[in-house]
A tleap script that builds the chain and sets N, CA, C and O, in Angstrom:
source leaprc.protein.ff14SB
mol = sequence {
  NMET VAL GLN GLU LEU ASP GLU TYR CYS PHE
  GLY ASN PHE PRO ASN ALA ASP ILE LYS VAL
  GLY LEU LEU GLY SER GLY GLY GLY GLY THR
  PRO ILE GLU VAL ARG VAL SER GLY GLU ASN
  PRO ASP GLN LEU ALA GLN ILE SER GLU THR
  ILE LYS SER LYS LEU PHE SER LEU ASN GLY
  THR LYS ASN ILE LYS ASP ASP TRP GLY PRO
  LYS GLY LYS LYS PHE VAL ILE ASP ILE ASP
  LYS ASN ASN CYS VAL ARG PHE LYS GLU LYS
  CTHR
}
set mol.1.N position { 0.817 -1.179 0.000 }
set mol.1.CA position { 0.000 0.000 0.000 }
set mol.1.C position { 0.872 1.259 0.000 }
set mol.1.O position { 0.510 2.262 -0.616 }
set mol.2.N position { 2.009 1.212 0.681 }
set mol.2.CA position { 2.899 2.376 0.725 }
set mol.2.C position { 3.373 2.731 -0.679 }
set mol.2.O position { 3.371 3.901 -1.063 }
set mol.3.N position { 3.779 1.724 -1.442 }
set mol.3.CA position { 4.249 1.978 -2.804 }
set mol.3.C position { 3.130 2.546 -3.669 }
set mol.3.O position { 3.358 3.469 -4.452 }
set mol.4.N position { 1.924 2.002 -3.534 }
set mol.4.CA position { 0.787 2.486 -4.319 }
set mol.4.C position { 0.482 3.953 -3.987 }
set mol.4.O position { 0.236 4.757 -4.886 }
set mol.5.N position { 0.499 4.291 -2.705 }
set mol.5.CA position { 0.254 5.683 -2.303 }
set mol.5.C position { 1.366 6.606 -2.786 }
set mol.5.O position { 1.102 7.716 -3.248 }
set mol.6.N position { 2.602 6.146 -2.678 }
set mol.6.CA position { 3.738 6.948 -3.131 }
set mol.6.C position { 3.626 7.238 -4.625 }
set mol.6.O position { 3.844 8.369 -5.059 }
set mol.7.N position { 3.291 6.227 -5.404 }
set mol.7.CA position { 3.131 6.408 -6.850 }
set mol.7.C position { 1.954 7.333 -7.160 }
set mol.7.O position { 2.046 8.180 -8.048 }
set mol.8.N position { 0.847 7.172 -6.426 }
set mol.8.CA position { -0.317 8.038 -6.629 }
set mol.8.C position { 0.041 9.499 -6.344 }
set mol.8.O position { -0.282 10.386 -7.135 }
set mol.9.N position { 0.706 9.746 -5.222 }
set mol.9.CA position { 1.075 11.119 -4.854 }
set mol.9.C position { 2.039 11.721 -5.869 }
set mol.9.O position { 1.876 12.871 -6.277 }
set mol.10.N position { 3.031 10.955 -6.273 }
set mol.10.CA position { 4.008 11.457 -7.246 }
set mol.10.C position { 3.332 11.741 -8.587 }
set mol.10.O position { 3.625 12.744 -9.237 }
set mol.11.N position { 2.428 10.851 -8.994 }
set mol.11.CA position { 1.752 11.020 -10.276 }
set mol.11.C position { 0.756 12.168 -10.296 }
set mol.11.O position { 0.553 12.800 -11.332 }
set mol.12.N position { 0.128 12.442 -9.141 }
set mol.12.CA position { -0.910 13.467 -9.088 }
set mol.12.C position { -0.423 14.812 -8.560 }
set mol.12.O position { -1.027 15.844 -8.850 }
set mol.13.N position { 0.654 14.811 -7.793 }
set mol.13.CA position { 1.189 16.047 -7.209 }
set mol.13.C position { 2.709 16.088 -7.395 }
set mol.13.O position { 3.445 16.068 -6.409 }
set mol.14.N position { 3.186 16.144 -8.630 }
set mol.14.CA position { 4.628 16.029 -8.884 }
set mol.14.C position { 5.448 17.169 -8.287 }
set mol.14.O position { 6.641 16.992 -8.044 }
set mol.15.N position { 4.852 18.322 -8.047 }
set mol.15.CA position { 5.612 19.454 -7.508 }
set mol.15.C position { 5.502 19.575 -5.993 }
set mol.15.O position { 6.116 20.466 -5.406 }
set mol.16.N position { 4.734 18.703 -5.350 }
set mol.16.CA position { 4.556 18.760 -3.898 }
set mol.16.C position { 5.617 17.895 -3.211 }
set mol.16.O position { 6.110 16.922 -3.782 }
set mol.17.N position { 5.950 18.266 -1.994 }
set mol.17.CA position { 6.886 17.485 -1.186 }
set mol.17.C position { 6.066 16.534 -0.330 }
set mol.17.O position { 5.578 16.919 0.732 }
set mol.18.N position { 5.908 15.287 -0.786 }
set mol.18.CA position { 5.080 14.291 -0.098 }
set mol.18.C position { 5.941 13.083 0.206 }
set mol.18.O position { 6.635 12.559 -0.665 }
set mol.19.N position { 5.886 12.644 1.468 }
set mol.19.CA position { 6.625 11.459 1.890 }
set mol.19.C position { 5.635 10.429 2.410 }
set mol.19.O position { 4.775 10.751 3.230 }
set mol.20.N position { 5.750 9.204 1.944 }
set mol.20.CA position { 4.869 8.116 2.362 }
set mol.20.C position { 5.745 7.052 2.991 }
set mol.20.O position { 6.766 6.670 2.419 }
set mol.21.N position { 5.357 6.568 4.168 }
set mol.21.CA position { 6.141 5.530 4.817 }
set mol.21.C position { 5.358 4.865 5.932 }
set mol.21.O position { 4.269 5.310 6.295 }
set mol.22.N position { 5.922 3.798 6.471 }
set mol.22.CA position { 5.317 3.087 7.590 }
set mol.22.C position { 5.568 3.869 8.867 }
set mol.22.O position { 6.616 4.495 9.028 }
set mol.23.N position { 4.600 3.831 9.773 }
set mol.23.CA position { 4.797 4.443 11.074 }
set mol.23.C position { 5.739 3.574 11.891 }
set mol.23.O position { 5.744 2.352 11.743 }
set mol.24.N position { 6.527 4.186 12.741 }
set mol.24.CA position { 7.518 3.450 13.528 }
set mol.24.C position { 6.928 2.618 14.642 }
set mol.24.O position { 7.503 1.588 14.993 }
set mol.25.N position { 5.793 3.023 15.221 }
set mol.25.CA position { 5.235 2.295 16.355 }
set mol.25.C position { 4.479 1.065 15.879 }
set mol.25.O position { 4.093 0.962 14.715 }
set mol.26.N position { 4.277 0.147 16.796 }
set mol.26.CA position { 3.572 -1.083 16.485 }
set mol.26.C position { 2.090 -0.861 16.340 }
set mol.26.O position { 1.649 0.215 15.938 }
set mol.27.N position { 1.321 -1.879 16.666 }
set mol.27.CA position { -0.131 -1.773 16.551 }
set mol.27.C position { -0.623 -2.737 15.497 }
set mol.27.O position { 0.164 -3.403 14.824 }
set mol.28.N position { -1.926 -2.804 15.363 }
set mol.28.CA position { -2.515 -3.729 14.404 }
set mol.28.C position { -2.468 -3.186 12.991 }
set mol.28.O position { -2.312 -1.984 12.773 }
set mol.29.N position { -2.603 -4.074 12.053 }
set mol.29.CA position { -2.637 -3.662 10.658 }
set mol.29.C position { -1.301 -3.146 10.168 }
set mol.29.O position { -0.251 -3.527 10.685 }
set mol.30.N position { -1.340 -2.292 9.183 }
set mol.30.CA position { -0.133 -1.692 8.620 }
set mol.30.C position { -0.281 -0.181 8.687 }
set mol.30.O position { -0.689 0.444 7.708 }
set mol.31.N position { 0.045 0.414 9.827 }
set mol.31.CA position { -0.111 1.867 9.943 }
set mol.31.C position { 0.873 2.605 9.041 }
set mol.31.O position { 2.074 2.332 9.049 }
set mol.32.N position { 0.345 3.536 8.272 }
set mol.32.CA position { 1.193 4.326 7.385 }
set mol.32.C position { 1.000 5.803 7.682 }
set mol.32.O position { 0.033 6.209 8.327 }
set mol.33.N position { 1.936 6.585 7.198 }
set mol.33.CA position { 1.896 8.029 7.385 }
set mol.33.C position { 2.221 8.689 6.056 }
set mol.33.O position { 3.147 8.279 5.356 }
set mol.34.N position { 1.451 9.713 5.714 }
set mol.34.CA position { 1.705 10.498 4.513 }
set mol.34.C position { 1.962 11.929 4.981 }
set mol.34.O position { 1.096 12.536 5.612 }
set mol.35.N position { 3.127 12.468 4.683 }
set mol.35.CA position { 3.455 13.838 5.067 }
set mol.35.C position { 3.451 14.724 3.832 }
set mol.35.O position { 4.105 14.428 2.832 }
set mol.36.N position { 2.702 15.815 3.920 }
set mol.36.CA position { 2.607 16.773 2.830 }
set mol.36.C position { 3.150 18.087 3.362 }
set mol.36.O position { 2.676 18.581 4.385 }
set mol.37.N position { 4.136 18.660 2.685 }
set mol.37.CA position { 4.700 19.923 3.156 }
set mol.37.C position { 4.916 20.870 1.991 }
set mol.37.O position { 5.063 20.449 0.844 }
set mol.38.N position { 4.934 22.153 2.307 }
set mol.38.CA position { 5.123 23.166 1.287 }
set mol.38.C position { 4.820 24.542 1.843 }
set mol.38.O position { 4.648 24.704 3.051 }
set mol.39.N position { 4.755 25.529 0.972 }
set mol.39.CA position { 4.602 26.921 1.381 }
set mol.39.C position { 3.153 27.402 1.432 }
set mol.39.O position { 2.834 28.289 2.223 }
set mol.40.N position { 2.269 26.839 0.608 }
set mol.40.CA position { 0.903 27.345 0.475 }
set mol.40.C position { -0.066 26.490 1.289 }
set mol.40.O position { -0.410 25.387 0.863 }
set mol.41.N position { -0.521 26.979 2.466 }
set mol.41.CA position { -1.397 26.172 3.319 }
set mol.41.C position { -2.716 25.781 2.654 }
set mol.41.O position { -3.218 24.682 2.889 }
set mol.42.N position { -3.279 26.653 1.834 }
set mol.42.CA position { -4.536 26.319 1.157 }
set mol.42.C position { -4.340 25.168 0.178 }
set mol.42.O position { -5.165 24.258 0.095 }
set mol.43.N position { -3.245 25.222 -0.555 }
set mol.43.CA position { -2.942 24.149 -1.507 }
set mol.43.C position { -2.632 22.845 -0.767 }
set mol.43.O position { -3.033 21.769 -1.210 }
set mol.44.N position { -1.924 22.940 0.352 }
set mol.44.CA position { -1.607 21.743 1.140 }
set mol.44.C position { -2.870 21.101 1.690 }
set mol.44.O position { -2.994 19.876 1.694 }
set mol.45.N position { -3.809 21.920 2.155 }
set mol.45.CA position { -5.070 21.388 2.669 }
set mol.45.C position { -5.839 20.669 1.562 }
set mol.45.O position { -6.438 19.618 1.793 }
set mol.46.N position { -5.816 21.240 0.366 }
set mol.46.CA position { -6.507 20.621 -0.772 }
set mol.46.C position { -5.855 19.281 -1.131 }
set mol.46.O position { -6.550 18.294 -1.371 }
set mol.47.N position { -4.528 19.252 -1.166 }
set mol.47.CA position { -3.808 18.007 -1.463 }
set mol.47.C position { -4.112 16.969 -0.388 }
set mol.47.O position { -4.338 15.799 -0.697 }
set mol.48.N position { -4.117 17.394 0.871 }
set mol.48.CA position { -4.410 16.488 1.976 }
set mol.48.C position { -5.794 15.859 1.830 }
set mol.48.O position { -5.956 14.655 2.031 }
set mol.49.N position { -6.787 16.671 1.481 }
set mol.49.CA position { -8.144 16.149 1.298 }
set mol.49.C position { -8.205 15.159 0.142 }
set mol.49.O position { -8.906 14.150 0.225 }
set mol.50.N position { -7.481 15.439 -0.926 }
set mol.50.CA position { -7.464 14.526 -2.081 }
set mol.50.C position { -6.838 13.191 -1.696 }
set mol.50.O position { -7.340 12.132 -2.073 }
set mol.51.N position { -5.740 13.242 -0.945 }
set mol.51.CA position { -5.074 12.000 -0.517 }
set mol.51.C position { -5.977 11.219 0.431 }
set mol.51.O position { -6.072 9.996 0.325 }
set mol.52.N position { -6.641 11.910 1.358 }
set mol.52.CA position { -7.547 11.218 2.273 }
set mol.52.C position { -8.692 10.558 1.508 }
set mol.52.O position { -9.099 9.446 1.845 }
set mol.53.N position { -9.209 11.224 0.493 }
set mol.53.CA position { -10.271 10.627 -0.328 }
set mol.53.C position { -9.787 9.356 -1.001 }
set mol.53.O position { -10.505 8.356 -1.050 }
set mol.54.N position { -8.560 9.398 -1.522 }
set mol.54.CA position { -7.976 8.215 -2.157 }
set mol.54.C position { -7.838 7.082 -1.136 }
set mol.54.O position { -8.141 5.928 -1.440 }
set mol.55.N position { -7.380 7.416 0.073 }
set mol.55.CA position { -7.222 6.392 1.109 }
set mol.55.C position { -8.570 5.778 1.484 }
set mol.55.O position { -8.678 4.562 1.645 }
set mol.56.N position { -9.595 6.618 1.623 }
set mol.56.CA position { -10.929 6.108 1.957 }
set mol.56.C position { -11.440 5.149 0.892 }
set mol.56.O position { -12.220 4.247 1.199 }
set mol.57.N position { -11.014 5.329 -0.358 }
set mol.57.CA position { -11.497 4.477 -1.446 }
set mol.57.C position { -10.804 3.109 -1.470 }
set mol.57.O position { -11.259 2.195 -2.158 }
set mol.58.N position { -9.716 2.970 -0.729 }
set mol.58.CA position { -8.983 1.701 -0.716 }
set mol.58.C position { -9.623 0.735 0.278 }
set mol.58.O position { -9.964 1.115 1.398 }
set mol.59.N position { -9.778 -0.497 -0.140 }
set mol.59.CA position { -10.361 -1.515 0.723 }
set mol.59.C position { -9.467 -1.774 1.931 }
set mol.59.O position { -8.252 -1.915 1.789 }
set mol.60.N position { -10.063 -1.835 3.109 }
set mol.60.CA position { -9.311 -2.186 4.313 }
set mol.60.C position { -8.705 -1.014 5.053 }
set mol.60.O position { -8.101 -1.213 6.107 }
set mol.61.N position { -8.839 0.195 4.549 }
set mol.61.CA position { -8.280 1.345 5.270 }
set mol.61.C position { -9.293 1.848 6.290 }
set mol.61.O position { -10.501 1.799 6.058 }
set mol.62.N position { -8.786 2.333 7.424 }
set mol.62.CA position { -9.636 2.886 8.470 }
set mol.62.C position { -8.829 3.872 9.298 }
set mol.62.O position { -7.607 3.949 9.177 }
set mol.63.N position { -9.523 4.618 10.134 }
set mol.63.CA position { -8.880 5.616 11.012 }
set mol.63.C position { -8.042 6.612 10.228 }
set mol.63.O position { -6.923 6.939 10.625 }
set mol.64.N position { -8.573 7.086 9.135 }
set mol.64.CA position { -7.867 8.054 8.296 }
set mol.64.C position { -8.139 9.446 8.856 }
set mol.64.O position { -9.290 9.861 8.991 }
set mol.65.N position { -7.072 10.155 9.177 }
set mol.65.CA position { -7.229 11.481 9.772 }
set mol.65.C position { -6.012 12.330 9.471 }
set mol.65.O position { -4.985 11.830 9.009 }
set mol.66.N position { -6.139 13.623 9.739 }
set mol.66.CA position { -4.988 14.507 9.613 }
set mol.66.C position { -4.758 15.185 10.959 }
set mol.66.O position { -5.598 15.113 11.855 }
set mol.67.N position { -3.632 15.830 11.085 }
set mol.67.CA position { -3.315 16.515 12.343 }
set mol.67.C position { -3.115 18.010 12.116 }
set mol.67.O position { -2.277 18.637 12.763 }
set mol.68.N position { -3.889 18.576 11.194 }
set mol.68.CA position { -3.802 20.000 10.896 }
set mol.68.C position { -4.228 20.844 12.072 }
set mol.68.O position { -3.698 21.937 12.271 }
set mol.69.N position { -5.174 20.362 12.857 }
set mol.69.CA position { -5.732 21.180 13.924 }
set mol.69.C position { -6.649 22.234 13.333 }
set mol.69.O position { -6.973 22.187 12.147 }
set mol.70.N position { -7.069 23.190 14.159 }
set mol.70.CA position { -7.967 24.220 13.632 }
set mol.70.C position { -7.276 25.051 12.558 }
set mol.70.O position { -6.131 25.477 12.712 }
set mol.71.N position { -7.993 25.264 11.487 }
set mol.71.CA position { -7.425 26.062 10.404 }
set mol.71.C position { -7.773 27.523 10.653 }
set mol.71.O position { -8.947 27.879 10.758 }
set mol.72.N position { -6.778 28.343 10.746 }
set mol.72.CA position { -7.003 29.757 10.994 }
set mol.72.C position { -5.817 30.567 10.511 }
set mol.72.O position { -4.759 30.031 10.184 }
set mol.73.N position { -6.019 31.832 10.478 }
set mol.73.CA position { -4.949 32.737 10.055 }
set mol.73.C position { -4.110 33.115 11.265 }
set mol.73.O position { -4.614 33.178 12.387 }
set mol.74.N position { -2.858 33.360 11.036 }
set mol.74.CA position { -1.944 33.760 12.092 }
set mol.74.C position { -1.281 35.055 11.667 }
set mol.74.O position { -0.930 35.230 10.500 }
set mol.75.N position { -1.114 35.948 12.602 }
set mol.75.CA position { -0.375 37.168 12.290 }
set mol.75.C position { 0.598 37.452 13.412 }
set mol.75.O position { 0.387 37.050 14.557 }
set mol.76.N position { 1.654 38.139 13.074 }
set mol.76.CA position { 2.716 38.469 14.019 }
set mol.76.C position { 2.784 39.978 14.144 }
set mol.76.O position { 2.799 40.695 13.144 }
set mol.77.N position { 2.824 40.456 15.378 }
set mol.77.CA position { 2.966 41.888 15.624 }
set mol.77.C position { 4.422 42.138 16.006 }
set mol.77.O position { 4.922 41.602 16.995 }
set mol.78.N position { 5.079 42.948 15.214 }
set mol.78.CA position { 6.487 43.279 15.461 }
set mol.78.C position { 6.527 44.728 15.951 }
set mol.78.O position { 6.322 45.661 15.175 }
set mol.79.N position { 6.788 44.902 17.225 }
set mol.79.CA position { 6.779 46.237 17.834 }
set mol.79.C position { 8.177 46.839 17.766 }
set mol.79.O position { 9.153 46.237 18.214 }
set mol.80.N position { 8.249 48.022 17.205 }
set mol.80.CA position { 9.512 48.759 17.127 }
set mol.80.C position { 9.695 49.501 18.450 }
set mol.80.O position { 9.022 50.499 18.706 }
set mol.81.N position { 10.596 49.016 19.275 }
set mol.81.CA position { 10.792 49.588 20.614 }
set mol.81.C position { 11.224 51.045 20.553 }
set mol.81.O position { 10.842 51.835 21.417 }
set mol.82.N position { 12.008 51.414 19.557 }
set mol.82.CA position { 12.451 52.802 19.438 }
set mol.82.C position { 11.264 53.732 19.207 }
set mol.82.O position { 11.183 54.802 19.810 }
set mol.83.N position { 10.347 53.326 18.340 }
set mol.83.CA position { 9.160 54.143 18.100 }
set mol.83.C position { 8.275 54.216 19.344 }
set mol.83.O position { 7.650 55.245 19.598 }
set mol.84.N position { 8.219 53.151 20.106 }
set mol.84.CA position { 7.426 53.166 21.336 }
set mol.84.C position { 7.988 54.180 22.330 }
set mol.84.O position { 7.239 54.925 22.961 }
set mol.85.N position { 9.296 54.198 22.461 }
set mol.85.CA position { 9.932 55.139 23.385 }
set mol.85.C position { 9.657 56.561 22.928 }
set mol.85.O position { 9.305 57.410 23.747 }
set mol.86.N position { 9.810 56.843 21.634 }
set mol.86.CA position { 9.555 58.196 21.110 }
set mol.86.C position { 8.094 58.581 21.306 }
set mol.86.O position { 7.803 59.728 21.645 }
set mol.87.N position { 7.166 57.642 21.097 }
set mol.87.CA position { 5.757 57.938 21.277 }
set mol.87.C position { 5.464 58.268 22.739 }
set mol.87.O position { 4.718 59.199 23.041 }
set mol.88.N position { 6.067 57.488 23.641 }
set mol.88.CA position { 5.857 57.708 25.068 }
set mol.88.C position { 6.364 59.074 25.491 }
set mol.88.O position { 5.742 59.745 26.314 }
set mol.89.N position { 7.519 59.495 24.917 }
set mol.89.CA position { 8.090 60.798 25.262 }
set mol.89.C position { 7.186 61.935 24.777 }
set mol.89.O position { 7.156 62.985 25.420 }
set mol.90.N position { 6.457 61.777 23.687 }
set mol.90.CA position { 5.592 62.815 23.136 }
set mol.90.C position { 4.299 62.958 23.929 }
set mol.90.O position { 3.685 64.024 23.896 }
set mol.91.N position { 3.869 61.924 24.635 }
set mol.91.CA position { 2.586 61.996 25.341 }
set mol.91.C position { 2.740 62.385 26.781 }
set mol.91.O position { 1.748 62.486 27.503 }
savepdb mol mol.pdb
quit
């Protein structure tokens, strides 16, 4: 199944960085992991959904999930300390 998924990902997403392999821990069945990485979160989410759909279509697969967590925007506030000091002195 790992080889089939690897070939599917390479054939359908040739420009994406996707790694398919067996999970290191034990457990029943053949646990696998598919890692999708890149710069565009929207595109990565779309690729992830496509791969999950493919996995759901395979006989014998179960417990298919992702670990994206809540999807939301993030922003960083970079405070210029020098400007803060000057502003404080003016008030």
